[in-house]
C-alpha positions as CSV (number, residue, x, y, z in Angstrom):
1,M,28.2,-9.0,-10.2
2,A,24.4,-9.4,-10.7
3,K,22.6,-6.2,-11.2
4,R,20.4,-5.2,-8.2
5,S,16.7,-5.7,-8.9
6,K,14.6,-2.5,-8.6
7,F,11.7,-4.4,-7.0
8,V,11.3,-7.7,-5.1
9,K,8.9,-10.0,-7.0
10,P,7.2,-13.1,-5.5
11,E,8.6,-16.4,-6.5
12,D,5.2,-17.8,-7.4
13,R,2.4,-15.5,-8.7
14,H,-1.1,-16.8,-9.0
15,I,-4.6,-15.4,-8.7
16,T,-6.0,-16.1,-5.3
17,R,-9.7,-16.1,-4.5
18,A,-11.0,-15.2,-1.0
19,R,-14.0,-13.8,0.7
20,V,-14.8,-11.0,3.2
21,L,-14.8,-12.2,6.9
22,G,-15.4,-8.8,8.5
23,S,-14.7,-5.1,8.4
24,K,-14.4,-2.2,10.9
25,Q,-13.8,1.5,11.0
26,V,-10.3,1.7,12.7
27,S,-10.0,5.5,12.6
28,P,-12.0,8.5,11.2
29,N,-10.6,7.9,7.7
30,F,-9.7,4.2,7.5
31,I,-11.7,1.1,7.1
32,R,-10.0,-2.3,7.7
33,V,-11.5,-5.2,5.7
34,T,-10.4,-8.7,6.6
35,I,-10.6,-11.4,4.0
36,G,-9.9,-15.1,4.3
37,G,-10.1,-18.4,2.3
38,E,-8.5,-21.8,1.7
39,E,-6.6,-20.4,-1.3
40,L,-4.7,-18.0,1.0
41,R,-2.8,-21.0,2.4
42,S,-0.5,-20.7,-0.7
43,F,-0.1,-16.9,-0.2
44,V,3.5,-16.1,0.9
45,P,3.6,-13.0,3.2
46,M,6.7,-11.0,2.5
47,G,6.2,-8.1,5.0
48,F,7.3,-4.6,4.3
49,D,5.1,-2.9,1.6
50,Q,3.9,-6.1,0.0
51,W,1.2,-5.1,-2.5
52,F,-1.3,-6.9,-4.7
53,R,-3.9,-6.3,-7.4
54,M,-7.4,-6.7,-6.0
55,F,-10.3,-7.8,-8.2
56,I,-13.7,-6.9,-6.9
57,P,-17.2,-6.9,-8.5
58,Q,-18.4,-3.8,-10.2
59,Q,-21.7,-2.3,-8.9
60,G,-24.5,-4.5,-10.1
61,Q,-22.3,-7.6,-10.8
62,T,-23.3,-10.8,-9.0
63,T,-20.4,-12.9,-10.1
64,L,-16.7,-12.1,-9.8
65,R,-14.9,-13.0,-13.1
66,V,-11.1,-12.9,-13.0
67,P,-8.3,-13.6,-15.5
68,S,-6.9,-17.1,-15.5
69,A,-3.3,-16.0,-16.2
70,A,-1.1,-14.7,-13.4
71,S,1.7,-13.8,-15.8
72,N,1.7,-10.4,-17.6
73,L,-1.0,-11.9,-19.8
74,W,-3.6,-11.2,-17.1
75,Y,-4.2,-7.7,-18.3
76,A,-4.8,-8.7,-21.9
77,Q,-7.4,-11.2,-20.6
78,Y,-8.9,-8.5,-18.4
79,L,-9.3,-6.2,-21.3
80,A,-10.9,-9.0,-23.4
81,M,-13.7,-9.2,-20.9
82,S,-16.9,-7.3,-21.8
83,K,-17.4,-4.2,-19.7
84,S,-20.5,-5.7,-18.2
85,T,-18.5,-8.6,-16.8
86,R,-15.1,-7.0,-16.2
87,P,-14.3,-6.6,-12.4
88,A,-12.8,-3.5,-10.9
89,V,-9.0,-3.7,-10.2
90,R,-7.2,-1.6,-7.7
91,N,-3.8,-1.9,-6.0
92,Y,-3.6,-2.3,-2.2
93,T,-1.1,-3.2,0.5
94,V,-1.1,-6.1,2.9
95,R,-1.7,-4.5,6.3
96,G,-1.6,-7.8,8.2
97,F,-1.5,-11.5,7.5
98,R,-2.3,-14.4,9.9
99,G,-2.0,-18.1,9.2
100,A,-4.9,-20.4,10.0
101,D,-3.4,-21.1,13.4
102,Q,-3.6,-17.4,14.3
103,A,-7.0,-16.7,12.8
104,V,-9.2,-14.3,14.8
105,F,-12.6,-14.8,13.0
106,G,-13.2,-18.3,14.2
107,E,-12.5,-20.2,11.0
108,D,-9.5,-22.4,10.3
109,I,-8.3,-20.4,7.3
110,P,-5.6,-17.7,6.8
111,E,-6.7,-14.1,7.1
112,L,-5.4,-10.9,5.4
113,D,-6.1,-7.4,6.5
114,I,-6.5,-4.5,4.0
115,D,-6.7,-0.8,5.1
116,F,-8.8,1.4,2.9
117,V,-8.8,5.2,3.0
118,S,-12.5,6.0,3.2
119,H,-13.6,8.5,0.6
120,G,-17.3,7.7,0.8
121,D,-18.3,6.2,-2.5
122,A,-16.0,8.3,-4.7
123,G,-14.4,5.2,-6.2
124,P,-15.3,1.6,-6.6
125,A,-12.8,0.3,-4.1
126,S,-13.8,2.8,-1.4
127,A,-17.5,2.2,-2.0
128,W,-16.9,-1.6,-1.9
129,A,-14.9,-1.3,1.4
130,G,-17.7,0.8,3.0
131,S,-20.4,-1.7,2.2
132,A,-18.4,-5.0,2.3
133,T,-20.2,-7.8,4.1
134,P,-19.1,-11.3,5.1
135,G,-19.1,-13.6,2.2
136,D,-18.4,-11.0,-0.5
137,E,-15.9,-12.4,-3.1
138,V,-12.5,-10.9,-3.9
139,A,-9.4,-12.1,-5.7
140,L,-5.8,-11.1,-5.4
141,L,-2.7,-11.1,-7.6
142,D,0.5,-10.8,-5.5
143,E,3.0,-8.3,-6.9
144,G,5.7,-8.4,-4.1
145,L,7.6,-5.3,-2.8
146,I,8.5,-1.9,-4.2
147,Y,10.6,-1.2,-1.1
148,N,14.1,-2.6,-1.8
149,P,16.8,-0.6,0.0
150,T,20.2,0.0,-1.5
151,P,22.9,-2.1,0.3
152,D,25.1,0.9,1.2
153,A,22.3,3.1,2.6
154,Q,23.3,4.3,6.1
155,W,19.8,5.8,6.8
156,Q,16.4,5.9,5.1
157,L,13.8,8.5,4.3
158,L,10.2,7.2,4.2
159,V,7.5,9.7,3.0
160,G,3.8,9.3,2.1
161,D,0.3,10.6,2.5
162,E,-2.6,8.6,3.9
163,S,-2.7,6.3,0.9
164,A,0.8,5.2,1.7
165,L,0.2,4.7,5.4
166,P,-0.3,0.9,5.2
167,A,2.9,0.5,3.2
168,I,5.0,2.6,5.6
169,M,3.6,0.9,8.6
170,G,4.4,-2.4,7.0
171,I,8.0,-1.3,6.3
172,L,8.5,-0.2,9.9
173,G,6.9,-3.3,11.3
174,S,9.3,-5.5,9.2
175,A,12.4,-3.4,9.6
176,P,15.6,-4.6,11.2
177,A,16.3,-3.4,14.8
178,D,19.2,-1.2,13.6
179,L,17.3,0.8,11.0
180,R,17.9,4.6,11.1
181,A,15.1,6.5,9.4
182,E,13.3,9.7,9.1
183,V,9.6,9.0,8.5
184,F,7.0,11.6,7.4
185,V,3.3,10.4,7.1
186,E,0.6,13.0,6.2
187,I,-2.9,12.2,7.5
188,P,-6.2,14.1,7.4
189,H,-7.0,13.6,11.1
190,A,-4.8,13.1,14.2
191,E,-6.7,10.0,15.1
192,D,-5.7,8.3,11.8
193,A,-2.2,7.8,13.3
194,Q,-1.5,4.1,13.9
195,Q,0.7,2.4,16.4
196,V,3.7,0.5,15.1
197,A,6.7,-1.1,16.9
198,A,9.4,0.8,15.0
199,P,13.1,0.5,15.7
200,E,14.6,3.0,18.2
201,G,16.5,4.7,15.4
202,V,13.3,5.7,13.6
203,N,11.9,9.2,14.0
204,L,8.3,9.0,13.0
205,H,6.6,12.4,12.2
206,W,2.8,12.4,11.9
207,L,1.8,15.4,9.8
208,V,-1.9,16.4,10.3
209,R,-3.6,18.6,7.7
210,S,-5.2,21.6,9.4
211,D,-7.9,22.0,6.7
212,P,-9.9,19.1,5.3
213,H,-9.9,20.9,1.9
214,D,-6.1,21.1,1.7
215,R,-4.6,19.1,-1.2
216,P,-3.1,15.8,0.1
217,G,0.7,15.6,-0.2
218,V,1.5,19.3,-0.1
219,L,2.2,19.3,3.7
220,A,4.5,16.3,3.5
221,L,6.4,17.7,0.6
222,E,7.0,21.1,2.1
223,T,7.9,19.6,5.5
224,V,10.6,17.4,4.0
225,R,11.9,20.2,1.9
226,Q,12.5,22.3,5.0
227,A,13.7,19.4,7.2
228,E,17.3,18.9,8.4
229,L,18.0,15.4,7.3
230,P,21.0,13.1,8.1
231,T,23.9,13.0,5.7
232,G,25.6,10.1,4.1
233,P,24.3,7.4,1.6
234,S,20.6,7.0,1.9
235,Y,17.6,5.2,0.5
236,T,14.2,6.9,0.0
237,F,10.8,5.4,-0.3
238,V,8.1,7.9,-1.2
239,A,4.5,7.0,-2.2
240,G,1.1,8.6,-2.4
241,E,-0.4,11.4,-4.5
242,S,1.5,11.7,-7.8
243,D,2.7,15.2,-7.2
244,L,4.1,14.3,-3.8
245,S,6.1,11.4,-5.2
246,T,7.5,13.2,-8.3
247,G,8.0,16.5,-6.4
248,L,10.0,14.9,-3.6
249,R,12.1,13.0,-6.0
250,R,12.9,16.2,-7.9
251,H,13.8,18.0,-4.7
252,L,16.1,15.2,-3.5
253,V,17.9,14.9,-6.8
254,N,18.2,18.6,-7.6
255,D,18.5,20.2,-4.2
256,R,20.1,17.5,-2.1
257,K,22.1,15.7,-4.9
258,V,20.7,12.3,-4.0
259,P,21.3,9.8,-6.8
260,K,18.1,8.8,-8.7
261,S,19.0,5.2,-8.2
262,D,18.6,5.6,-4.4
263,I,15.0,6.7,-4.6
264,A,11.9,4.5,-5.0
265,F,8.9,6.8,-5.9
266,T,5.4,5.6,-6.6
267,G,2.3,7.7,-7.5
268,Y,-0.6,5.7,-6.0
269,W,-3.2,8.2,-7.2
270,R,-3.7,11.6,-8.8
271,H,-5.6,14.4,-7.1
272,G,-8.9,15.1,-8.8
273,K,-8.9,11.8,-10.8
274,S,-10.3,8.4,-10.0
275,A,-8.2,5.4,-11.3
276,P,-9.9,3.7,-14.2
């Protein structure tokens, strides 16, 4: 029997260039940027938590240079660029994808939505999203899915902070109708909650931090630790601040005796540090 793959990789990876079509503030702490372009016609939407590496110009750069390789050699090519020409690279989730026949920006090209947590100008991606204007260049490298449930799971646990909101919303929007899941999403403001057509067997818990200075992820971790969860074989997807992901995995393995192989955990970011 073939060994189950930990992740779901795209069949064809290539660097795709696109441009900004528009942006809008969708809630107090989220900005949605829509990009489009002819090269997105070859982009294959996979649903769920499909993520990609996004290349954007650094401040002061007028030209977007990107690696030519889409294999694992892309990073070596990236490092070989001079610091003055090297773009910023960040990982993001597909929040929505529309083919050219469903385009809403009036052009006959595919469109892709990306939700950014707005941190002001604390990092290059957040600053870029806050000032993005139509025509700005970007490039994407599709990386597929982290979410890959174990076949014998009878229910699922999905947990994340605001940085994982797009991934969890994507999972719920792509989920089969018979999904049973307990979902905990921590957000900084009640109005950051988003609508999603989740299956009837999903219990979605929005956890709103009471103090804007509270460390992200703590509320979600403590809530799940104290929660009464279903029994039986399960699959867990947890993402967000690093301590949330590792802390929840540790709790599930040590306190609830969940097999490590039934948990997908990803640290999207680390509190107090900006990604390089």
